[in-house]
N, C-alpha and C positions, 0 to 999 in steps of 0.2 A: 698577541699572538700567547697562545698557552706554551708552557715550558717543555721541550723535547729532547730527550738525550743525545739525540744524534745531530751530528754538525755534517754540514753536504758541502760536497765540491761542486764549484761554482762557476762555467764561464759565462761570459760576456761578448757576444758576438758583435762587432760595430762599435767597441769600448771608446774608440777617440772621438764618435760624433756626439753631436747634441743630447741626444738621448741616452746613449752609452755613457757620457758622464753623471747622467741622473740616476742612471742605474745604480753607478759605485755609491753615488751619495745616499742614494735610498737606503742599501743595505748596510751601510756605516750607519747610517742615522737611527736605522730601525733595529741595529743590532741583530741583523739575521744570522742565524745560526749556521755558520758556515768554517769550513776547516781550510780549504785553498779556495783560490780565486786565480781564475786564468783570462788573459785578456787578449781578445782576438782582433784583430782589424787586417787591413790588405796588405800588400808586401812593402807598401812605401810605410807604414808606421812600423812594421817590425824594429823590436830594439829600443821603440820609444819608452820613458820610463813615465809611468803615471803613479800619483799617490793615492793609497787607500789603506784606511787604519793606522796612518801614520808610517807607513813603510812604501818603499817604492817599487813597483811592480813593473816587469818589464812586458812590454806588447809583443805578442805572438804573432806571426802569420798564420791565419785561418787556412787549415787545409783538411783532408778527409779524414785525418788522424788526430786531430784537435780534441776529441771528446773522449778519448779512453780516460776510464774512471771518474768523469764527469756525472754528478746527479742531477743537475738544473741548468741548462742552458738558455739565457735571455738571449734573445735575438734581435737586432735593430739593425740591420744593415741593408735593408732593402728586399723584394719580393723574389729577386734573382737568386740571391744569396740564400734566402730562405728555403726556397724551392731545392736548391742543389745540396746546401748540406745539413736542413733539418732533418730528413728520414734517414740521413748518414747517422747523426747524432743518438737517435732514437735506436737506431740498430746496435750502437754501441753500448745503450743503455740509461740514455740520459731521458729527462723529460724536457720537452722544448716549449718555452713560452715565447711565442713568434708577435712581434710589434708590428710586422708588414701585413698587407693586405693580402698574401700568397695563399692562406688557408682559411680566412675568416667565412666564405660562404659555403666551402665543403661540409657537408651534411654529418660526415665522421668526427669532424673537429670541433670541438667545445667553443663557443665565442662567449668571453665572461667579463661581466663586470661584478666583482664579488658582493657589492650591494644589492644586485639584483638577481642573480642566477647562478648563486654558488654550486646549487646541486648539478648543474650540468657539468661540473669535474670529474663527478665519479664514474663517468661512461667513457673518460679519454683513452685514447691510443698512442699516447705519447707526445702530440702536440696539441696545445691549446693557443688559441689566438686570442690577442688583445684586439677590442675592438677600435675602429677609427677615433680619433681623439674627439672630433666633435660629435661624433654619436655619444661618446661616454660623458663628456661635459653638458651635451643637452637631457640625456634622458637618465641618468642618475637622480636628480631631484624631480623627475617626471615619475617614477616607477611607483613611491609609496601612494602617489594620488590615483594612478592606473591600477593600484589594487584595493583602492578604496572605491573608485568611482570610474570605470575603464573609461579609456582615452581613445576615441573613435578615430581623432582626425589630429593631425599635427601640423602645423606650417610655419619653418625655421627660415630666418636669415642669420647667418653666420658672419661674423667680423673677425678673421681669422689670422694669427701672428706670424711671423716671419718664420719663428722656430718649427712650425708643421713643415716648411719645405727645408730643414734642415741648417747646421750651422754656418754654412758658405751663405744662405740666405739671409741671417741675422748679421753676417759680416756686411753683407752687401746694402742692407737696409742701414748700418751706421756707416757704411763709408759714403754712400749717396747722398745722406742727410748733411753729413758734414759738409763734401763738396758742392750741396745746394746753397749751405749757408754761407760759404765761400767764395759762391759765383764761380765756380769750376764746372768744366764739364765732366760728366761721368758716363760711361757707356756699360749698362747692366748686362750681365754676362748668366747670372744664375736664372733670373726669374724674366718673364718676357715682356715686363713693360718697367718704366721707369718706377721706383718703389716711393722714394722721398716725399713727405706730403702728397702721396697720390693712392688711392685705392681702385680693385680691378677683379674682375670677376676671376674664381678661384681656377690658378693655372694647372687644371687638369683637364682630360681630351673632354670634348661636349660631343655626346651622341647625336648626329644629325637626326635621328627618327624621332625624339621624344625632346630634344633641345636641352636634356638636363645633362650636366659633367658628370664625371666619373665620382667626385666627391660627394654632390647631391644624391647621387643614386644609392652610393655605400650607405650615408646616412639612412634611406629608406629601407634598405633589405635587412640591414644590419639590426636597427630597430625591431624590425618584425621578427628577427631571429631571437634576438636575445629577449625579448617580452613574450616570446613563444605565440604570438598573436598574428599569423599571418593575414589578418583584414584590416589591420591598421591603416589608416591611410597617412602618409607622409609627403608633404611638398619642400623642398630646400633650397636656398638659391645663398649657394656660399662665395663668400667674397674675401680677398686677401686684404688687410690693411696693415697701415706703417707702426705697429706694436712689436716688440721682439717675443714675448714668450707666453703670452696668454690669450687665449679665445673668448670672446666675448659670442652671445647668442641672444636675437630675440626670439622666442618662443609665444605662439599662438595654438593651444588646444581646446577642444571640444569635447566635453564628456557625454556620457550616455545621459546621466540626470544630472539636473539643476545641481550648481556647486557654486559659491563665492568666494570671495577673497580672503576672508576671516579662516575658512574652513580649510583653503589651501596654506594660510600660513600656520595654524595649528598642526597641519599633517607634517610640513615640513620642520617644525621646531623639534620632532622627534626622529626625524630623517636623519639614518648613518651617512656621513659623507656630505653635507651640506651646510650652509651656515647662512642665515637669512642676514641678507645687508639692505634695509628697505626703511629708510627714515626721511620720510614724506616730508617734515617739516625741515631739515637741512637740506631736503634733495641731494642727499645721499644715498646712491644705489652702486651696484657691483661696477667693478672698472678693473681694466686689466693690470695697473700697477698694483692693487691691492691683491688681486687674484694671484700675482706672480709670487712664488716663493710658498703658496698656502696649498695644503693637500686636499681642504675642501673647495666644492664647488660653491661660490656665491652666487645667492638668488635673491631678487628682489623686483622694484617695480609692478608688484603684485596685484593686479586690478581687473576688475569684471570687463569683459570684451563687449562692449558699449553697442558694437554693430549685431548683436546676436539678442534677440530680444526674449529668445528662450531661456536666458539663462546658464546654459550649457559651457560657456566658453569664458577662459582666462586668457588673459596675456601677461607675460613675465619677461624677464630679462636675467640672463645668467654670466657667471664669468668664471673661467676655470684656468690654472695652469697648464698650458698644453705639455710641456715636457714631465711634469709629475703625475696628475691624475690621468691626463690625456695620454698618457705613455708609461714612464717606467715605474710610479708608482703602482698604476693598474696592476701589472705585472707582477710587482714583488708583491704586493697583496694577494694576489691568483695562489704564488708559492704559498705564503703564509696560511691561507685557508686550507691549502693541500697538506701540511704539515698537522694543522690541527684536527683536520680529518682523517689522518692516518692514511693517506690516498697517495702521497707521495714517495 
């Protein structure tokens, strides 16, 4: 990030949650230019002390007066909280970077992945939306390909980690796995189905008309908005798997013109935010255990789709940290870009 003489007053809404913790780590690790930080959460977390930059910071209860003198507010406390408090934060002068689904499809709100559409930030009106984690991890590596040879159709199958459902789901995965191994009964309370040694369709509401769940619909709509391509055809099948914090996704895309695996590799070698992990000899490809804790989206299994005789289709596999690039890191990168461009 370019040097900027100003330091910013920061607020993190949902600071005690899984994404909130990653916000703190990202801001600290990337040496974000901040002057003060305010940690905000619900009343039950009020008074809790959290470590940031070697100092203990007290968590405050989120109220409508929490954003006085705040320059940037990172929100990750759910759509209801964002809808209630984000407009208030903007009225008090803060720029809101929201990690919920509250504003993503609002035509007045930029939906941004810095590697793809940073130009959308210049028209912001105080709120910028962070895309859905599955969307970010899927399309960050697809964008440079789309620029060279437009992708007309995308089929996605996701393998989504517990972290996408919050810290409580991560705990439920650990506890249910421990109980399973110890042959103890365990009653799941966070997710709708037993999680240990199991997988199930994503735990979001299914639209009875289309048969797609909310997560799958998000991926389609958000891809069209971020790519500024309303005609791209997207079909997703989203599945929750017993992994802690990194999503994996099988992607199959069809371009307008023929394209081969070597060309895709050449494009991705130069792509920002992407790391190729594609060792056929060792049968080593993207895995959630490797993606966890990494900023980049891992990409591999790059191959021609043998079912498409036109030569226009490619299949590949990606893995990315849901809490980092899928959430906190992407939002912090947005703020960094805004500082660089002088629009914050």
